[in-house]
N, C-alpha and C positions, 0 to 999 in steps of 0.2 A: 513387496520391499520389506525388509526384516525390521523388527522393532530396534535392533542394535544399530542399524544404519539410521533409522529415524532419529534415534537418540543422539547419534553423532552429528546429524545434521543440525539439530536444535542446539547442541553445544557449541558447534562451530559458529553458527549465526548469532548466538547469544554473546559469545566472546567477542566476535568482530564488531557488533553493533554497540556493545558496551565500551569497547575501546574507542570507538568513534565518538560517543557521547562524552567520555572523559577528555578527549582532544579538544572537542569543541568547548567544554566547560573551562578548559585551560587557555583558550584563545586560539586554537589551531583549526584548520579547516577540516571538513569531512572527507571521507574516502569510502567509496562503495565496496571496494575489494582491496586485495593486497593482504599482507599478514596482519593478524589481529593485533600485533603490538605496534602497529602504525608506522613500521619502519620503511614502508614504501608509498608511493603515491597510488592513485586509484588505477587498479588493473595493471600496474607496470612498476618501472624502476623508481628509485628514489627521485629522479628528475621529472617524472611523469606526474602531472597535477590535473590534467584535463580528462574528463570521462564522458564518453559519448552517450551514456545512458542518462546520467544525472545532469548534464549540462543545459542550462539556458531553459529551465521549466517555468519560471515565474517573471511576470512583468514587475518592474520596479514599482510602478504605481500600486499594484496589487498588494505588494508586501510592505508598503509604506506604513510606519507606525508599529511594525512588529519587531521583537528583539532580533538582533543580527544572528544570535545563536539558533533561533528557530530555523533560519534559512540555511545556515552553515550545516545543521545537522540533518537536512533533508537528503535522503538517498533514494528519492523517487525517481520514476521513469516517465512521469506525466504530471498533469495538473488537474486531478479529479475534480476540484472544487470549481474550475472555470468551465468544465463541460457538464457536471451534473446539475440537474434542476433542483435547486434548494430554495425553499419558501419560507417566509417569516413563519415562526411558531413551530417548525418541524423539529424532530429529533433525529440526529445525525450520529452515526457510528463510524469511526475510523479504525480499520483493522491493521494493526502494527503501526501506531501513530508515531513513533520515533520521538523527536524532539518537539513535535506538537504543531508544526507549521499548518498542516491541513486541518487540524481540529480548530485552530485559531481563525483561519480563513472562513471555515464554515459557520463558526460561532458568529462571526460578523454578518454572514448571509440570512441566518435564521433568526437573528435578533434576539432581544431580551426575553421574549415570550418562548423562544426555542431552547434547545440545548444541544451541545456537541460532546459526545463521549470519544475518548481515545483509549485504545486497547493495546498494551504492549507488555511483552514478558520480560524485558530487560530493566533492572532497577536503575542503572545509570540513565537510560533514556527516559524512564518515568521521572526521575528527580529533575532532569533537564527540562522536560515538558512542563512541570509544575513551576519551575522557576520562570520559564517563558511565559506561562499564562499569568503569573503574578505580575511580571514586568509589563504585559500588555494590558493589564487591568481587566482581563476577561472574567466574568462572573458566572457566564452560562456555560462553563465547560467543566468536565469531569474526567480524570484519568484513572483507568482501571488496570490492575495488574492480572495477566492471565495470558492464555493461549489462544490463538484464533480458532483452533479446532474445538474449543470448549468455551464459548463466550459466556462470561459471567453476567448476563442479563436475562430477565424472563422473556418468554415467548411473545411475539407480536407486540413489541414495544418500541420498535425503530421505524422511522419513515424511509430513511435512506441509509444505505451502507456504502461508504466509499473506502478506498485502499490505494495505496500508491507504491507498487513495485514490492508487495509483500507476499501475495499468495504463491507466487513461484518459489518462495523460500520454504514453504510447507512440505512435509514429506507426506502428508495426507490430504490433498486438495479436495478430494470428495467429501471428507468430513468438514472442511472449512466452508464448502459451499452448502452442505446440509445445515450447519449452523447459522450461517447468513440467513438461509431460507426461514429457519425456525424463528429468529428474533425480529424479522421483518413483519410489519402489520400487513393484512390484506391490502394488495394494491401497491405495497412498498417497493422501492426501487433499489437495484443493485447497479452501482455505477462506479467502477474501479479502473485505474490505470495499472497496467502490468506488462511485463515482458512476455511476448508470445513468439514461438518458433514456427518455422515452417518445415515440412517434411524434408528429411535428407541431412539433418544436422549430424556431423561426424560423430562416431560413438565415443572418441577420445574427448570431445568437448562435454558430452553428456555425462561422462563418468568423473569428470574433473570437480573435485570438492571446491577448489579455488573459484571455479565458474559457477558452482551451485551457490555458494555464498555471494557471488558476484552477480547473482540474478539471472543467469542465463542457462545453466545445465539442468535446473529444475523446472524451467518454464514448460508450460503445456503447449501442444501443437493447437493450432486454430480450431481445427474440427473436434479434437478432443475436449477442449474448453467448452465449446458450444453444446456438446453432447453430455458432458457432465452437468451443466446447468440445467439442461431439460430432464435429465435423469433425476435430479433432486426436486424437481416441480417447478422450476421457473418457466416462464413464458417469454416468448419474443427475444431470445438471446441474440446478441449481435456483437461484432468486434470491428471498430474503426481504427484502422492504423493511423497513429499520429507521427511515428518516426520510423523509417526503415533504415538499418545500419548499413553502411558502405563497406568496402573492403578496408579503408583506412580506419573506420571504426572498429571493424573486426580485429585488426592487428593491435589496436589499442587495448582491446579487452583481452587478448591473449598475452599481451606482455606480463612478465612475472608469474606466469602460471606453470611454466616448465613444459608447456606444449610447444610443438613445432610451429614456428611462425608461419610457415607455408599453409597451414590450416586455414588462414584468413581467406584463402581463394575459394575454400568449400564453405566457409561461413557467411560470405558476402550475400546480402539480401535475404538471409534465412532467419534473422533475428530482428524483431520489431517491437517497438512500443505501441500499445493499443489500448483504446478506450473501450471497455467491456460493459455492456448494458444488459440487463434482464428485469423482469418484473415478477412479483409474487401475485398469483392470481387472486382475484377478489376486487371488491369495490374500494377505490382509493378514497381514504378519509382525509378531510381537511383538518389542520390543526385546530384545536379548541381555544387557543389563545394564551395558554400558559404551558411551560415545559412540564410542569407536574401533571396536568390534566392530559397532555398530548401522549403520555406514555401508556394510556389505557385505550383499548378499542372502544368505539362508541357505536350507538346505533343510530339508524336513520331518524329515530324520534328525537334525537338530540339536535338535529338540524346540521349536523356536521358532515354529512355525506355529499359528495359531489355527483 
């Protein structure tokens, strides 16, 4: 894949998600795809407001007390905070944190002795996330600007990496996984929700920039995702399907892309949301009781190894 195409992907994603953040800040809803100017609904015409990828991911009780803007800006395909094992005192990093909903949910679970980082490349999303954190009164969160291919954190400083429908947007997924492996502590966990595809997705779908920024065209195939995780050093990789998209879902995704609607027949059942797990080798370390201390690796003589 050429650097020019990679730059184009990044620019398209940044424009689209920046526009989404601006719409949410102005009181409108989010849209995972469609034109970056916000003139259409998600993946379709101006009358289309429902999206099979982002719909119904969070329980009302789970998001109670969080700013409405955090939920409106969610462009995920799952709920990694509900599936990931998060413990009090741990350090969590959300790759592509957007409006911050998964960071805020993680911060609740790791508690005041833990910390939740959010990493995003889009200024508008970072501003929205900071505002949401302030409204939520969250003091154990920090948002970082940068790219998921070059995480601005030291090696071996994070207990858990989460992400919600973002890795598929990267043009260099191998580098994303290398960086995730680098910043995790020994025994750290990779626990992300993402779109995954099955073999046989039509070429026209794979080549569509609208569907790339809409989280489909750039998604890895199941076997490729597992192989890349092993290649960079992870152990026990697995993918648990959480939603498999029907023909009607596929038709909704194709709307507004300029592609033949009949392709929905070839897309049915080949796109899924999945929870992807893997572990960095090494003994898992329990938190030391404070976020500051938990960012360093400890020896067993500290009494913190399990």
